[in-house]
C-alpha positions in Angstrom: 56.3 146.3 120.1 54.0 143.4 119.2 53.2 140.6 121.6 52.3 137.0 120.8 50.4 134.7 123.2 51.4 131.3 121.9 53.3 129.5 119.1 52.9 126.2 117.3 54.6 124.8 114.2 55.5 127.6 111.9 52.9 130.0 113.4 52.8 132.6 116.2 49.4 133.7 117.5 48.4 137.0 119.0 45.9 137.7 121.8 43.0 137.8 119.2 44.0 134.4 117.8 45.4 135.8 114.5 48.1 133.5 113.1 51.5 134.8 111.8 53.9 132.7 109.8 57.3 132.8 111.3 59.5 132.9 108.2 62.7 133.5 110.2 62.3 130.8 112.9 63.2 133.2 115.7 66.5 133.8 113.7 67.3 130.2 112.9 66.3 128.9 116.3 63.1 127.0 115.8 64.4 124.6 113.0 61.7 122.1 113.8 59.0 124.7 114.5 57.6 126.2 117.7 56.6 124.0 120.6 57.3 120.7 118.9 55.5 118.0 120.9 58.6 115.8 121.3 60.6 118.7 122.7 57.8 119.8 125.0 57.5 116.2 126.3 61.3 116.0 126.8 61.3 119.3 128.8 58.4 118.2 131.0 59.9 114.8 131.7 63.3 116.2 132.6 61.9 119.0 134.7 60.0 116.5 136.8 63.2 114.5 137.4 65.6 117.3 138.2 66.9 120.6 136.9 70.1 122.3 138.1 72.3 120.1 140.4 75.8 121.6 140.3 78.2 123.6 138.1 79.0 122.0 134.8 81.4 119.1 135.1 81.2 118.4 138.8 78.7 115.5 138.5 77.7 113.1 135.7 74.5 114.4 134.3 72.5 111.9 132.2 71.0 114.4 129.6 74.5 115.9 128.9 76.0 112.4 128.3 73.1 111.4 126.0 73.3 114.6 124.0 77.1 114.3 123.6 76.7 110.8 122.4 74.2 111.9 119.8 76.3 114.8 118.6 79.2 112.4 118.3 77.1 110.4 115.8 76.2 113.5 113.9 79.6 115.1 113.5 82.8 114.2 111.6 85.2 111.9 113.5 87.6 114.6 114.7 84.9 115.9 117.1 85.2 113.8 120.2 84.5 116.2 123.1 81.5 118.5 123.5 81.3 121.4 125.9 77.8 122.8 126.4 77.1 126.5 127.0 74.1 128.7 127.3 74.4 130.4 123.9 76.3 130.8 120.7 78.2 133.8 122.0 79.4 131.8 125.0 80.4 128.9 122.7 82.5 131.4 120.7 84.1 132.6 123.9 85.0 129.0 124.8 86.4 128.4 121.4 88.6 131.5 121.7 90.0 130.4 125.0 90.5 126.8 123.7 92.5 128.0 120.7 94.6 130.3 122.9 95.4 127.6 125.4 96.0 124.8 122.9 98.3 126.7 120.5 99.9 129.1 122.9 99.3 131.9 120.4 97.3 135.1 120.7 96.6 136.2 117.1 93.2 135.4 115.5 91.9 135.9 112.0 88.2 136.4 111.4 86.3 137.3 108.3 84.9 140.7 107.3 81.2 141.0 107.8 81.0 138.0 110.0 78.8 137.8 113.0 79.8 135.7 116.0 77.9 137.2 118.9 77.7 140.3 121.2 79.9 139.4 124.2 83.2 141.1 124.3 85.3 138.3 122.8 82.8 137.6 120.1 82.4 141.3 119.4 86.2 141.5 118.9 85.7 139.1 115.9 83.4 141.6 114.1 85.0 143.9 111.5 82.2 146.5 111.5 83.2 149.3 114.0 79.6 150.5 114.1 78.7 147.5 116.3 82.0 147.2 118.2 83.4 150.8 118.4 81.4 151.8 121.5 82.8 148.9 123.5 86.5 149.2 122.7 89.2 148.3 123.7 88.3 144.7 122.9 90.6 141.7 122.4 93.9 142.7 120.7 95.6 141.0 117.7 92.4 140.3 115.7 92.8 140.6 111.9 90.2 140.5 109.2 90.4 138.5 106.0 87.9 139.0 103.2 85.6 136.0 102.5 86.4 134.6 99.0 89.5 136.8 98.6 92.3 134.2 98.6 95.0 136.9 98.8 93.7 138.1 102.2 94.6 134.8 103.7 98.2 136.0 103.8 97.2 137.4 107.2 97.6 133.8 108.5 101.1 133.2 109.8 103.1 131.3 112.5 101.6 133.6 115.2 98.0 132.7 114.3 96.1 130.6 116.9 92.9 130.2 114.9 90.8 131.3 111.9 87.1 131.8 112.5 84.7 131.3 109.6 81.0 130.9 108.8 80.8 128.9 105.5 77.6 130.8 104.9 77.9 134.2 106.5 74.8 134.7 108.6 74.5 138.5 108.5 75.9 139.5 105.1 73.0 138.2 103.2 73.9 134.5 103.4 77.1 134.9 101.4 78.7 131.5 100.7 82.4 130.7 100.9 83.6 129.5 97.5 85.5 126.2 97.0 88.7 127.8 96.0 88.7 130.0 99.1 88.0 127.0 101.4 90.8 125.0 99.7 93.3 127.9 100.2 92.2 128.3 103.8 92.7 124.6 104.5 96.2 124.7 103.0 97.2 127.9 104.9 96.0 126.5 108.3 97.9 123.3 107.7 101.0 125.2 106.7 101.1 127.2 109.9 99.5 124.6 112.2 96.7 127.0 113.3 93.2 125.9 114.1 90.1 126.4 111.9 86.9 127.3 113.9 83.6 126.7 112.1 80.8 128.9 113.3 77.6 126.9 112.6 75.4 128.8 115.0 72.9 129.8 112.2 73.9 127.4 109.4 74.0 124.2 111.5 71.3 121.6 112.4 70.3 121.1 108.7 69.5 124.8 108.2 71.6 124.8 105.0 70.6 121.2 104.0 73.2 118.9 105.5 73.6 118.7 109.3 76.6 121.1 109.1 77.3 123.5 106.2 81.1 123.2 106.6 81.1 119.5 105.7 79.4 120.3 102.3 81.9 123.2 101.8 84.9 121.0 102.4 86.3 122.9 105.4 88.8 121.1 107.6 87.4 122.4 110.9 89.2 121.7 114.2 86.6 123.3 116.4 82.9 123.4 115.8 80.6 126.0 117.3 76.8 125.4 117.4 73.7 126.9 119.1 70.4 128.4 118.0 68.7 125.4 116.2 70.5 123.0 118.5 68.0 123.5 121.4 64.6 123.1 119.7 63.7 126.5 121.3 65.6 126.1 124.6 68.8 128.0 125.2 72.0 125.9 124.5 75.3 126.3 122.8 78.2 124.0 122.2 81.9 124.0 121.2 83.5 120.8 120.3 86.9 119.5 119.3 89.2 116.4 119.5 90.0 115.1 122.9 93.6 116.3 122.5 92.6 119.9 121.8 89.8 120.0 124.4 92.0 118.5 127.2 94.2 121.6 127.0 91.7 123.6 129.1 91.4 121.0 131.8 94.6 121.9 133.7 96.8 124.9 134.5 94.6 126.3 135.8 92.4 123.5 137.0 89.2 125.3 136.1 90.3 126.6 132.7 86.7 126.9 131.6 83.6 126.6 133.7 79.9 127.5 133.6 77.2 127.3 136.1 74.2 126.7 133.8 75.9 125.5 130.6 74.7 122.0 129.8 71.5 122.5 131.8 69.7 119.2 132.0 66.4 120.5 130.7 68.1 122.2 127.7 70.1 119.1 127.0 67.0 116.9 127.1 65.3 119.4 124.7 68.3 119.4 122.4 68.4 115.6 122.2 64.7 115.4 121.3 65.3 118.2 118.7 68.1 116.3 117.1 66.1 113.1 116.9 63.4 115.0 115.0 65.9 116.7 112.7 67.4 113.3 111.8 64.1 112.4 110.3 64.2 115.4 108.0 66.1 114.6 104.8 68.6 116.9 103.1 66.7 116.2 99.8 63.5 117.5 101.3 65.2 120.7 102.4 66.7 121.2 99.0 63.3 120.6 97.3 61.8 123.3 99.5 64.7 125.6 98.8 64.3 125.1 95.0 60.6 125.9 95.3 61.3 129.2 97.0 63.7 130.1 94.2 61.3 129.0 91.5 58.4 131.0 92.8 60.2 134.2 93.9 60.6 135.6 90.4 60.0 139.4 90.3 61.4 142.5 88.6 62.3 143.9 92.0 64.3 140.8 93.1 67.9 141.2 91.9 69.3 138.0 93.4 68.6 135.2 95.8 71.7 134.0 97.7 72.2 131.3 100.3 71.8 127.5 100.6 69.0 125.2 101.7 66.4 127.0 103.9 68.7 130.0 104.6 68.0 132.3 101.7 68.4 136.0 101.1 66.2 137.9 98.7 68.2 140.9 97.4 66.1 144.0 96.6 66.9 147.6 95.5 67.5 149.2 98.9 66.6 149.3 102.6 63.6 151.5 102.0 62.1 148.8 99.8 63.0 146.1 102.4 61.3 148.1 105.2 58.1 148.5 103.1 58.0 144.8 102.2 58.5 143.8 105.8 55.6 146.0 106.9 53.3 144.8 104.2 54.1 141.2 104.9 53.4 141.6 108.6 50.0 143.1 107.9 49.3 139.9 105.9 50.4 137.6 108.7 54.0 137.0 107.6 57.1 137.7 109.7 60.2 138.4 107.7 63.4 140.3 108.5 66.6 141.8 107.1 70.4 141.4 107.8 72.9 143.5 109.8 75.4 143.8 107.0 73.0 143.6 104.0 70.0 145.8 104.7 68.8 145.5 101.1 68.0 141.8 101.5 65.1 139.9 103.1 65.8 136.9 105.3 64.2 133.6 104.6 64.9 130.9 107.2 61.6 129.1 108.0 61.2 126.0 110.2 62.4 123.0 108.3 59.0 121.4 108.7 57.3 124.0 106.5 55.1 122.4 103.8 55.2 123.2 100.1 51.6 124.6 100.3 52.8 127.0 103.0 55.8 128.0 100.8 53.4 128.8 98.0 51.2 130.9 100.3 54.3 132.8 101.6 55.6 133.5 98.1 52.3 134.9 97.1 52.4 137.3 100.1 55.9 138.4 99.3 55.2 138.9 95.6 52.1 140.9 96.3 54.1 143.2 98.6 56.7 143.6 95.9 54.0 144.6 93.4 52.8 147.3 95.8 56.2 148.8 96.4 
């Protein structure tokens, strides 16, 4: 187990001062790099004013209000209410409850090889029994469609509360939902008046290029789930919807959904600062950097590069090759990782502030490692 002493920008530093490039951003968390000065300043300023006051929703908390106002500006018009949590898993749990309460239905459809978190409800939405089997029984009436298989959407019917989808699957090697599949899903959901829940925990906050991947994919989402890159390094999650949908958990019971630390003032202040920095990063800049990775990563041992924006997967021969490349890269000061459902692929999700010169250096390290295996 390796220990780092500090972090700044795209780098982690060990006790001897050696720098390591973080090519995975703490798994899509540090979208604007480590210890961004604007986020650090926001954290310090808010901590000096106040931290926890009361459970979420009891008092008006300034940082929560400001963050909700900013998210309203950065999301499609159907998203009017924002509920802040501590993590992506908690946001998924909230979305599950919201769909159940609003529709009055218990059936949910998720996608095979999706990843939504490791709490019991989120785990219920995972098709791979290797990860969920030891914790059963989980939530009942969960059914699994296959991403990009239009026929599998026949699972959606009048009993379906919601369909959960990542438009770019986070752990299957950044597999993208195809336009015809998204179109068919939109049509099915409208036909049976069920909700579509877009999981943007990894793909959101410009990780894929635009602020949210589902808007580029054309998905008609009713509930949006975000976390990871939302906090600039601080823990925060969020599920959002229209006022009509969100109001369904306000009554009967009166505390339909509650959290003690969700929407923590310091995390909300950090998130607001993070979003202000992200706004200054253009989608075009992200796409240029994405194209540079694809241009430079040409090798006989690379079979495919999937994904979008700065969430890319380098597909190799097998897991043994992946492990060797990861080890060699680490020795050269580059941190890279694999995927739960695609262990023959390497994960590329660097901070969005990475420079083109840094990308060239990274690709040289990866290509050298591939030469050696």
